[in-house]
mmCIF file of the C-alpha atoms, coordinates in Angstrom:
data_MODEL
# 
_entry.id   MODEL 
# 
loop_
_atom_site.group_PDB 
_atom_site.id 
_atom_site.type_symbol 
_atom_site.label_atom_id 
_atom_site.label_alt_id 
_atom_site.label_comp_id 
_atom_site.label_asym_id 
_atom_site.label_entity_id 
_atom_site.label_seq_id 
_atom_site.pdbx_PDB_ins_code 
_atom_site.Cartn_x 
_atom_site.Cartn_y 
_atom_site.Cartn_z 
_atom_site.occupancy 
_atom_site.B_iso_or_equiv 
_atom_site.pdbx_formal_charge 
_atom_site.auth_seq_id 
_atom_site.auth_comp_id 
_atom_site.auth_asym_id 
_atom_site.auth_atom_id 
_atom_site.pdbx_PDB_model_num 
ATOM 1   C CA . MET A 1 1   ? 80.975  132.949 147.099 1.00 0.00 ? 1   MET A CA 1 
ATOM 2   C CA . ILE A 1 2   ? 79.683  132.669 150.656 1.00 0.00 ? 2   ILE A CA 1 
ATOM 3   C CA . SER A 1 3   ? 83.214  133.379 152.051 1.00 0.00 ? 3   SER A CA 1 
ATOM 4   C CA . ASN A 1 4   ? 83.481  136.461 150.040 1.00 0.00 ? 4   ASN A CA 1 
ATOM 5   C CA . ILE A 1 5   ? 80.145  137.758 151.234 1.00 0.00 ? 5   ILE A CA 1 
ATOM 6   C CA . LEU A 1 6   ? 81.245  136.907 154.874 1.00 0.00 ? 6   LEU A CA 1 
ATOM 7   C CA . ILE A 1 7   ? 84.462  138.807 154.428 1.00 0.00 ? 7   ILE A CA 1 
ATOM 8   C CA . SER A 1 8   ? 82.531  141.932 152.843 1.00 0.00 ? 8   SER A CA 1 
ATOM 9   C CA . VAL A 1 9   ? 80.295  141.736 155.766 1.00 0.00 ? 9   VAL A CA 1 
ATOM 10  C CA . GLN A 1 10  ? 83.048  141.612 158.342 1.00 0.00 ? 10  GLN A CA 1 
ATOM 11  C CA . VAL A 1 11  ? 84.935  144.582 156.584 1.00 0.00 ? 11  VAL A CA 1 
ATOM 12  C CA . PHE A 1 12  ? 81.777  146.602 156.559 1.00 0.00 ? 12  PHE A CA 1 
ATOM 13  C CA . ALA A 1 13  ? 81.010  145.752 160.352 1.00 0.00 ? 13  ALA A CA 1 
ATOM 14  C CA . ALA A 1 14  ? 84.722  146.723 161.265 1.00 0.00 ? 14  ALA A CA 1 
ATOM 15  C CA . LEU A 1 15  ? 84.142  150.095 159.514 1.00 0.00 ? 15  LEU A CA 1 
ATOM 16  C CA . LEU A 1 16  ? 81.021  150.760 161.599 1.00 0.00 ? 16  LEU A CA 1 
ATOM 17  C CA . MET A 1 17  ? 82.670  149.938 164.839 1.00 0.00 ? 17  MET A CA 1 
ATOM 18  C CA . VAL A 1 18  ? 82.649  152.779 167.317 1.00 0.00 ? 18  VAL A CA 1 
ATOM 19  C CA . PRO A 1 19  ? 86.257  153.080 168.704 1.00 0.00 ? 19  PRO A CA 1 
ATOM 20  C CA . ASN A 1 20  ? 86.654  153.349 172.429 1.00 0.00 ? 20  ASN A CA 1 
ATOM 21  C CA . GLU A 1 21  ? 89.496  155.929 172.219 1.00 0.00 ? 21  GLU A CA 1 
ATOM 22  C CA . LYS A 1 22  ? 90.128  159.318 170.604 1.00 0.00 ? 22  LYS A CA 1 
ATOM 23  C CA . ILE A 1 23  ? 93.048  160.830 168.594 1.00 0.00 ? 23  ILE A CA 1 
ATOM 24  C CA . ASN A 1 24  ? 93.313  164.597 169.148 1.00 0.00 ? 24  ASN A CA 1 
ATOM 25  C CA . ASP A 1 25  ? 96.541  165.257 166.994 1.00 0.00 ? 25  ASP A CA 1 
ATOM 26  C CA . VAL A 1 26  ? 95.613  164.035 163.776 1.00 0.00 ? 26  VAL A CA 1 
ATOM 27  C CA . ASP A 1 27  ? 94.812  166.154 160.700 1.00 0.00 ? 27  ASP A CA 1 
ATOM 28  C CA . HIS A 1 28  ? 91.326  165.586 159.390 1.00 0.00 ? 28  HIS A CA 1 
ATOM 29  C CA . PRO A 1 29  ? 90.665  164.988 155.733 1.00 0.00 ? 29  PRO A CA 1 
ATOM 30  C CA . PRO A 1 30  ? 91.099  168.040 153.511 1.00 0.00 ? 30  PRO A CA 1 
ATOM 31  C CA . ALA A 1 31  ? 88.009  170.228 152.585 1.00 0.00 ? 31  ALA A CA 1 
ATOM 32  C CA . ARG A 1 32  ? 86.674  170.147 148.984 1.00 0.00 ? 32  ARG A CA 1 
ATOM 33  C CA . ASN A 1 33  ? 87.863  173.621 148.262 1.00 0.00 ? 33  ASN A CA 1 
ATOM 34  C CA . GLU A 1 34  ? 91.560  172.991 149.025 1.00 0.00 ? 34  GLU A CA 1 
ATOM 35  C CA . ARG A 1 35  ? 94.159  173.976 146.562 1.00 0.00 ? 35  ARG A CA 1 
ATOM 36  C CA . PRO A 1 36  ? 95.751  171.338 144.293 1.00 0.00 ? 36  PRO A CA 1 
ATOM 37  C CA . GLY A 1 37  ? 98.633  169.707 146.142 1.00 0.00 ? 37  GLY A CA 1 
ATOM 38  C CA . GLU A 1 38  ? 97.209  170.111 149.616 1.00 0.00 ? 38  GLU A CA 1 
ATOM 39  C CA . ASN A 1 39  ? 95.383  166.747 149.595 1.00 0.00 ? 39  ASN A CA 1 
ATOM 40  C CA . LEU A 1 40  ? 99.008  165.081 149.004 1.00 0.00 ? 40  LEU A CA 1 
ATOM 41  C CA . MET A 1 41  ? 100.347 167.022 151.792 1.00 0.00 ? 41  MET A CA 1 
ATOM 42  C CA . THR A 1 42  ? 97.491  166.193 154.144 1.00 0.00 ? 42  THR A CA 1 
ATOM 43  C CA . MET A 1 43  ? 97.675  162.621 153.209 1.00 0.00 ? 43  MET A CA 1 
ATOM 44  C CA . MET A 1 44  ? 101.507 162.361 153.789 1.00 0.00 ? 44  MET A CA 1 
ATOM 45  C CA . GLN A 1 45  ? 101.078 164.158 157.160 1.00 0.00 ? 45  GLN A CA 1 
ATOM 46  C CA . ARG A 1 46  ? 98.155  161.744 158.252 1.00 0.00 ? 46  ARG A CA 1 
ATOM 47  C CA . TYR A 1 47  ? 100.248 158.836 157.026 1.00 0.00 ? 47  TYR A CA 1 
ATOM 48  C CA . ALA A 1 48  ? 103.234 159.731 158.859 1.00 0.00 ? 48  ALA A CA 1 
ATOM 49  C CA . ALA A 1 49  ? 101.292 160.721 162.049 1.00 0.00 ? 49  ALA A CA 1 
ATOM 50  C CA . TYR A 1 50  ? 99.574  157.242 161.687 1.00 0.00 ? 50  TYR A CA 1 
ATOM 51  C CA . ASN A 1 51  ? 102.882 155.363 161.341 1.00 0.00 ? 51  ASN A CA 1 
ATOM 52  C CA . HIS A 1 52  ? 103.955 157.020 164.739 1.00 0.00 ? 52  HIS A CA 1 
ATOM 53  C CA . TRP A 1 53  ? 100.745 156.307 166.402 1.00 0.00 ? 53  TRP A CA 1 
ATOM 54  C CA . ALA A 1 54  ? 100.892 152.534 165.144 1.00 0.00 ? 54  ALA A CA 1 
ATOM 55  C CA . ASN A 1 55  ? 104.626 152.292 166.503 1.00 0.00 ? 55  ASN A CA 1 
ATOM 56  C CA . GLN A 1 56  ? 103.378 153.635 169.832 1.00 0.00 ? 56  GLN A CA 1 
ATOM 57  C CA . GLN A 1 57  ? 100.809 150.947 169.997 1.00 0.00 ? 57  GLN A CA 1 
ATOM 58  C CA . PHE A 1 58  ? 103.193 148.392 169.274 1.00 0.00 ? 58  PHE A CA 1 
ATOM 59  C CA . ALA A 1 59  ? 105.800 149.645 171.858 1.00 0.00 ? 59  ALA A CA 1 
ATOM 60  C CA . ASN A 1 60  ? 103.122 149.519 174.585 1.00 0.00 ? 60  ASN A CA 1 
ATOM 61  C CA . TRP A 1 61  ? 102.472 145.993 173.554 1.00 0.00 ? 61  TRP A CA 1 
ATOM 62  C CA . LEU A 1 62  ? 106.015 144.972 173.453 1.00 0.00 ? 62  LEU A CA 1 
ATOM 63  C CA . ASP A 1 63  ? 106.715 146.718 176.788 1.00 0.00 ? 63  ASP A CA 1 
ATOM 64  C CA . SER A 1 64  ? 104.994 143.519 178.458 1.00 0.00 ? 64  SER A CA 1 
ATOM 65  C CA . ALA A 1 65  ? 107.565 141.321 176.803 1.00 0.00 ? 65  ALA A CA 1 
ATOM 66  C CA . SER A 1 66  ? 110.459 140.269 178.678 1.00 0.00 ? 66  SER A CA 1 
ATOM 67  C CA . GLU A 1 67  ? 114.092 140.658 177.527 1.00 0.00 ? 67  GLU A CA 1 
ATOM 68  C CA . GLU A 1 68  ? 114.115 136.917 176.926 1.00 0.00 ? 68  GLU A CA 1 
ATOM 69  C CA . ASP A 1 69  ? 110.843 137.190 174.768 1.00 0.00 ? 69  ASP A CA 1 
ATOM 70  C CA . MET A 1 70  ? 112.488 140.033 172.707 1.00 0.00 ? 70  MET A CA 1 
ATOM 71  C CA . ASN A 1 71  ? 115.538 138.030 171.970 1.00 0.00 ? 71  ASN A CA 1 
ATOM 72  C CA . ARG A 1 72  ? 113.835 134.582 171.600 1.00 0.00 ? 72  ARG A CA 1 
ATOM 73  C CA . GLU A 1 73  ? 114.704 133.218 168.009 1.00 0.00 ? 73  GLU A CA 1 
ATOM 74  C CA . ILE A 1 74  ? 111.747 132.998 165.891 1.00 0.00 ? 74  ILE A CA 1 
ATOM 75  C CA . GLU A 1 75  ? 111.792 132.255 162.280 1.00 0.00 ? 75  GLU A CA 1 
ATOM 76  C CA . SER A 1 76  ? 110.573 135.347 160.257 1.00 0.00 ? 76  SER A CA 1 
ATOM 77  C CA . SER A 1 77  ? 112.409 138.057 158.085 1.00 0.00 ? 77  SER A CA 1 
ATOM 78  C CA . PHE A 1 78  ? 114.392 138.854 161.114 1.00 0.00 ? 78  PHE A CA 1 
ATOM 79  C CA . SER A 1 79  ? 115.373 136.277 163.909 1.00 0.00 ? 79  SER A CA 1 
ATOM 80  C CA . SER A 1 80  ? 113.599 138.073 166.894 1.00 0.00 ? 80  SER A CA 1 
ATOM 81  C CA . LEU A 1 81  ? 111.169 140.653 167.986 1.00 0.00 ? 81  LEU A CA 1 
ATOM 82  C CA . LYS A 1 82  ? 114.147 142.893 168.962 1.00 0.00 ? 82  LYS A CA 1 
ATOM 83  C CA . GLU A 1 83  ? 115.714 142.480 165.550 1.00 0.00 ? 83  GLU A CA 1 
ATOM 84  C CA . THR A 1 84  ? 112.453 143.342 163.720 1.00 0.00 ? 84  THR A CA 1 
ATOM 85  C CA . VAL A 1 85  ? 111.936 146.403 165.788 1.00 0.00 ? 85  VAL A CA 1 
ATOM 86  C CA . ILE A 1 86  ? 115.550 147.350 165.108 1.00 0.00 ? 86  ILE A CA 1 
ATOM 87  C CA . HIS A 1 87  ? 114.875 146.966 161.383 1.00 0.00 ? 87  HIS A CA 1 
ATOM 88  C CA . ILE A 1 88  ? 111.883 149.183 161.431 1.00 0.00 ? 88  ILE A CA 1 
ATOM 89  C CA . TRP A 1 89  ? 113.460 151.779 163.423 1.00 0.00 ? 89  TRP A CA 1 
ATOM 90  C CA . SER A 1 90  ? 116.572 151.724 161.167 1.00 0.00 ? 90  SER A CA 1 
ATOM 91  C CA . ALA A 1 91  ? 114.620 151.905 157.936 1.00 0.00 ? 91  ALA A CA 1 
ATOM 92  C CA . GLU A 1 92  ? 112.594 154.845 159.256 1.00 0.00 ? 92  GLU A CA 1 
ATOM 93  C CA . TYR A 1 93  ? 115.810 156.574 160.314 1.00 0.00 ? 93  TYR A CA 1 
ATOM 94  C CA . LEU A 1 94  ? 117.345 155.928 156.835 1.00 0.00 ? 94  LEU A CA 1 
ATOM 95  C CA . TRP A 1 95  ? 114.377 157.024 154.857 1.00 0.00 ? 95  TRP A CA 1 
ATOM 96  C CA . LEU A 1 96  ? 114.030 160.232 156.846 1.00 0.00 ? 96  LEU A CA 1 
ATOM 97  C CA . GLN A 1 97  ? 117.582 161.177 156.160 1.00 0.00 ? 97  GLN A CA 1 
ATOM 98  C CA . ALA A 1 98  ? 116.956 160.397 152.439 1.00 0.00 ? 98  ALA A CA 1 
ATOM 99  C CA . VAL A 1 99  ? 113.903 162.653 152.652 1.00 0.00 ? 99  VAL A CA 1 
ATOM 100 C CA . LYS A 1 100 ? 115.899 165.431 154.230 1.00 0.00 ? 100 LYS A CA 1 
ATOM 101 C CA . ASP A 1 101 ? 118.912 164.579 151.886 1.00 0.00 ? 101 ASP A CA 1 
ATOM 102 C CA . GLU A 1 102 ? 121.308 164.195 154.624 1.00 0.00 ? 102 GLU A CA 1 
ATOM 103 C CA . SER A 1 103 ? 123.899 161.692 155.448 1.00 0.00 ? 103 SER A CA 1 
ATOM 104 C CA . SER A 1 104 ? 122.511 158.280 157.050 1.00 0.00 ? 104 SER A CA 1 
ATOM 105 C CA . ASP A 1 105 ? 126.108 157.005 158.131 1.00 0.00 ? 105 ASP A CA 1 
ATOM 106 C CA . ASN A 1 106 ? 125.404 157.519 161.825 1.00 0.00 ? 106 ASN A CA 1 
ATOM 107 C CA . SER A 1 107 ? 122.255 155.524 162.252 1.00 0.00 ? 107 SER A CA 1 
ATOM 108 C CA . PRO A 1 108 ? 121.594 154.967 165.974 1.00 0.00 ? 108 PRO A CA 1 
ATOM 109 C CA . ALA A 1 109 ? 120.092 151.637 165.190 1.00 0.00 ? 109 ALA A CA 1 
ATOM 110 C CA . LYS A 1 110 ? 123.341 150.205 163.781 1.00 0.00 ? 110 LYS A CA 1 
ATOM 111 C CA . ASN A 1 111 ? 124.846 147.917 166.185 1.00 0.00 ? 111 ASN A CA 1 
ATOM 112 C CA . PHE A 1 112 ? 122.297 148.660 168.870 1.00 0.00 ? 112 PHE A CA 1 
ATOM 113 C CA . GLU A 1 113 ? 123.131 146.933 172.121 1.00 0.00 ? 113 GLU A CA 1 
ATOM 114 C CA . GLY A 1 114 ? 120.733 148.708 174.529 1.00 0.00 ? 114 GLY A CA 1 
ATOM 115 C CA . SER A 1 115 ? 117.845 147.372 176.661 1.00 0.00 ? 115 SER A CA 1 
ATOM 116 C CA . LYS A 1 116 ? 114.280 146.725 175.496 1.00 0.00 ? 116 LYS A CA 1 
ATOM 117 C CA . ASP A 1 117 ? 113.238 150.021 177.147 1.00 0.00 ? 117 ASP A CA 1 
ATOM 118 C CA . GLU A 1 118 ? 115.886 151.986 175.227 1.00 0.00 ? 118 GLU A CA 1 
ATOM 119 C CA . LEU A 1 119 ? 115.090 150.333 172.014 1.00 0.00 ? 119 LEU A CA 1 
ATOM 120 C CA . LEU A 1 120 ? 111.328 151.160 172.218 1.00 0.00 ? 120 LEU A CA 1 
ATOM 121 C CA . SER A 1 121 ? 111.920 154.593 173.279 1.00 0.00 ? 121 SER A CA 1 
ATOM 122 C CA . ASP A 1 122 ? 114.512 155.261 170.621 1.00 0.00 ? 122 ASP A CA 1 
ATOM 123 C CA . TRP A 1 123 ? 112.222 153.840 168.028 1.00 0.00 ? 123 TRP A CA 1 
ATOM 124 C CA . LEU A 1 124 ? 109.470 156.056 168.964 1.00 0.00 ? 124 LEU A CA 1 
ATOM 125 C CA . LYS A 1 125 ? 111.611 158.930 168.954 1.00 0.00 ? 125 LYS A CA 1 
ATOM 126 C CA . ALA A 1 126 ? 112.626 158.271 165.409 1.00 0.00 ? 126 ALA A CA 1 
ATOM 127 C CA . SER A 1 127 ? 109.115 157.887 164.233 1.00 0.00 ? 127 SER A CA 1 
ATOM 128 C CA . GLU A 1 128 ? 108.043 160.946 165.808 1.00 0.00 ? 128 GLU A CA 1 
ATOM 129 C CA . SER A 1 129 ? 110.802 162.893 164.250 1.00 0.00 ? 129 SER A CA 1 
ATOM 130 C CA . PHE A 1 130 ? 109.654 161.471 160.906 1.00 0.00 ? 130 PHE A CA 1 
ATOM 131 C CA . SER A 1 131 ? 106.137 162.631 161.470 1.00 0.00 ? 131 SER A CA 1 
ATOM 132 C CA . LYS A 1 132 ? 107.169 165.997 162.627 1.00 0.00 ? 132 LYS A CA 1 
ATOM 133 C CA . HIS A 1 133 ? 109.538 166.701 159.510 1.00 0.00 ? 133 HIS A CA 1 
ATOM 134 C CA . VAL A 1 134 ? 106.686 165.618 157.109 1.00 0.00 ? 134 VAL A CA 1 
ATOM 135 C CA . LYS A 1 135 ? 104.317 168.008 158.974 1.00 0.00 ? 135 LYS A CA 1 
ATOM 136 C CA . SER A 1 136 ? 106.791 170.834 158.219 1.00 0.00 ? 136 SER A CA 1 
ATOM 137 C CA . MET A 1 137 ? 106.927 169.974 154.447 1.00 0.00 ? 137 MET A CA 1 
ATOM 138 C CA . THR A 1 138 ? 105.327 171.926 151.625 1.00 0.00 ? 138 THR A CA 1 
ATOM 139 C CA . SER A 1 139 ? 103.371 170.229 148.881 1.00 0.00 ? 139 SER A CA 1 
ATOM 140 C CA . ASP A 1 140 ? 106.281 171.470 146.377 1.00 0.00 ? 140 ASP A CA 1 
ATOM 141 C CA . GLU A 1 141 ? 108.779 169.566 148.737 1.00 0.00 ? 141 GLU A CA 1 
ATOM 142 C CA . LEU A 1 142 ? 106.844 166.406 148.744 1.00 0.00 ? 142 LEU A CA 1 
ATOM 143 C CA . GLN A 1 143 ? 106.277 166.418 145.018 1.00 0.00 ? 143 GLN A CA 1 
ATOM 144 C CA . SER A 1 144 ? 110.017 167.244 144.331 1.00 0.00 ? 144 SER A CA 1 
ATOM 145 C CA . LYS A 1 145 ? 112.494 164.564 143.231 1.00 0.00 ? 145 LYS A CA 1 
ATOM 146 C CA . ARG A 1 146 ? 116.229 164.079 143.808 1.00 0.00 ? 146 ARG A CA 1 
ATOM 147 C CA . ASP A 1 147 ? 118.241 164.627 140.696 1.00 0.00 ? 147 ASP A CA 1 
ATOM 148 C CA . GLU A 1 148 ? 119.406 160.961 140.227 1.00 0.00 ? 148 GLU A CA 1 
ATOM 149 C CA . GLU A 1 149 ? 115.854 159.345 141.378 1.00 0.00 ? 149 GLU A CA 1 
ATOM 150 C CA . GLN A 1 150 ? 112.858 158.810 139.411 1.00 0.00 ? 150 GLN A CA 1 
ATOM 151 C CA . TYR A 1 151 ? 110.512 158.874 142.449 1.00 0.00 ? 151 TYR A CA 1 
ATOM 152 C CA . SER A 1 152 ? 109.084 161.791 144.471 1.00 0.00 ? 152 SER A CA 1 
ATOM 153 C CA . ILE A 1 153 ? 109.749 162.605 148.183 1.00 0.00 ? 153 ILE A CA 1 
ATOM 154 C CA . ALA A 1 154 ? 106.203 161.618 148.678 1.00 0.00 ? 154 ALA A CA 1 
ATOM 155 C CA . ASP A 1 155 ? 106.740 158.237 147.201 1.00 0.00 ? 155 ASP A CA 1 
ATOM 156 C CA . MET A 1 156 ? 109.780 157.746 149.414 1.00 0.00 ? 156 MET A CA 1 
ATOM 157 C CA . ILE A 1 157 ? 107.686 158.638 152.606 1.00 0.00 ? 157 ILE A CA 1 
ATOM 158 C CA . HIS A 1 158 ? 104.901 156.381 151.329 1.00 0.00 ? 158 HIS A CA 1 
ATOM 159 C CA . HIS A 1 159 ? 107.261 153.416 150.689 1.00 0.00 ? 159 HIS A CA 1 
ATOM 160 C CA . CYS A 1 160 ? 108.799 153.805 154.382 1.00 0.00 ? 160 CYS A CA 1 
ATOM 161 C CA . MET A 1 161 ? 105.291 153.831 155.935 1.00 0.00 ? 161 MET A CA 1 
ATOM 162 C CA . ASN A 1 162 ? 104.417 150.756 153.985 1.00 0.00 ? 162 ASN A CA 1 
ATOM 163 C CA . HIS A 1 163 ? 107.454 149.087 154.991 1.00 0.00 ? 163 HIS A CA 1 
ATOM 164 C CA . SER A 1 164 ? 106.932 149.660 158.625 1.00 0.00 ? 164 SER A CA 1 
ATOM 165 C CA . THR A 1 165 ? 103.355 148.419 158.426 1.00 0.00 ? 165 THR A CA 1 
ATOM 166 C CA . TYR A 1 166 ? 104.461 145.185 156.839 1.00 0.00 ? 166 TYR A CA 1 
ATOM 167 C CA . HIS A 1 167 ? 107.058 144.576 159.563 1.00 0.00 ? 167 HIS A CA 1 
ATOM 168 C CA . ARG A 1 168 ? 104.481 145.451 162.275 1.00 0.00 ? 168 ARG A CA 1 
ATOM 169 C CA . GLY A 1 169 ? 102.408 142.687 160.870 1.00 0.00 ? 169 GLY A CA 1 
ATOM 170 C CA . GLN A 1 170 ? 105.338 140.354 161.460 1.00 0.00 ? 170 GLN A CA 1 
ATOM 171 C CA . LEU A 1 171 ? 105.707 141.497 164.973 1.00 0.00 ? 171 LEU A CA 1 
ATOM 172 C CA . ILE A 1 172 ? 102.123 140.261 165.655 1.00 0.00 ? 172 ILE A CA 1 
ATOM 173 C CA . THR A 1 173 ? 102.854 136.920 164.450 1.00 0.00 ? 173 THR A CA 1 
ATOM 174 C CA . MET A 1 174 ? 106.164 136.700 166.153 1.00 0.00 ? 174 MET A CA 1 
ATOM 175 C CA . GLY A 1 175 ? 104.904 138.188 169.319 1.00 0.00 ? 175 GLY A CA 1 
ATOM 176 C CA . ARG A 1 176 ? 102.207 135.444 169.382 1.00 0.00 ? 176 ARG A CA 1 
ATOM 177 C CA . GLN A 1 177 ? 104.598 132.664 169.108 1.00 0.00 ? 177 GLN A CA 1 
ATOM 178 C CA . ALA A 1 178 ? 106.636 134.417 172.008 1.00 0.00 ? 178 ALA A CA 1 
ATOM 179 C CA . GLY A 1 179 ? 103.486 134.173 174.225 1.00 0.00 ? 179 GLY A CA 1 
ATOM 180 C CA . LEU A 1 180 ? 102.381 137.679 173.961 1.00 0.00 ? 180 LEU A CA 1 
ATOM 181 C CA . LYS A 1 181 ? 98.561  138.328 174.199 1.00 0.00 ? 181 LYS A CA 1 
ATOM 182 C CA . ASP A 1 182 ? 96.084  140.942 172.717 1.00 0.00 ? 182 ASP A CA 1 
ATOM 183 C CA . PRO A 1 183 ? 98.155  142.542 169.904 1.00 0.00 ? 183 PRO A CA 1 
ATOM 184 C CA . PRO A 1 184 ? 97.286  146.141 169.060 1.00 0.00 ? 184 PRO A CA 1 
ATOM 185 C CA . ARG A 1 185 ? 94.756  146.980 166.413 1.00 0.00 ? 185 ARG A CA 1 
ATOM 186 C CA . THR A 1 186 ? 96.470  149.426 164.118 1.00 0.00 ? 186 THR A CA 1 
ATOM 187 C CA . ASP A 1 187 ? 94.689  149.421 160.776 1.00 0.00 ? 187 ASP A CA 1 
ATOM 188 C CA . PHE A 1 188 ? 94.846  152.697 158.958 1.00 0.00 ? 188 PHE A CA 1 
ATOM 189 C CA . ILE A 1 189 ? 91.062  152.875 158.758 1.00 0.00 ? 189 ILE A CA 1 
ATOM 190 C CA . TYR A 1 190 ? 90.705  152.348 162.520 1.00 0.00 ? 190 TYR A CA 1 
ATOM 191 C CA . TYR A 1 191 ? 93.180  155.147 163.057 1.00 0.00 ? 191 TYR A CA 1 
ATOM 192 C CA . VAL A 1 192 ? 91.145  157.467 160.825 1.00 0.00 ? 192 VAL A CA 1 
ATOM 193 C CA . SER A 1 193 ? 87.840  156.484 162.719 1.00 0.00 ? 193 SER A CA 1 
ATOM 194 C CA . LEU A 1 194 ? 89.628  157.376 166.002 1.00 0.00 ? 194 LEU A CA 1 
ATOM 195 C CA . ALA A 1 195 ? 90.777  160.707 164.588 1.00 0.00 ? 195 ALA A CA 1 
ATOM 196 C CA . ARG A 1 196 ? 87.251  161.652 163.453 1.00 0.00 ? 196 ARG A CA 1 
ATOM 197 C CA . GLU A 1 197 ? 85.565  160.766 166.586 1.00 0.00 ? 197 GLU A CA 1 
# 
């Protein structure tokens, strides 16, 4: 009982914290008088923009890692920080291709052999492309379904963003094991608070 109260107080305190930075390129929550469907459109745009922002925070953090740190074998879903980043990058690329209904045969993440700097740069380019594409989509496009699938384009986008969040959590645990300090704070609610400041 006491632990539940403490957790509630911690969550409430985190929501009240004043952030020390501001985000300028984020869509604000929709007005109450928006047409049906615009809430979905706004949420998908914000979530894709959030994903790109969170990836940027992690790329900045991982920039301090050595090539050795990035390749150090650590037990998790993937064997290293590098392999985990490649997996996130690859998944974002593949899901963007699915959203666009385009071939994913030429994934740049497949068999990647470049440097840490190239990896982080290419990863961010992919998440930026995803965010820009979602920003260009209409509500009808987001709600549409592929003929053979039971879920909407918005479901696909939401799945991909959640998938990236899951693996970014693993990057924190793995990074700490590799000796990296001060992992980034990338909770969605924190991102929203930065956008509203």
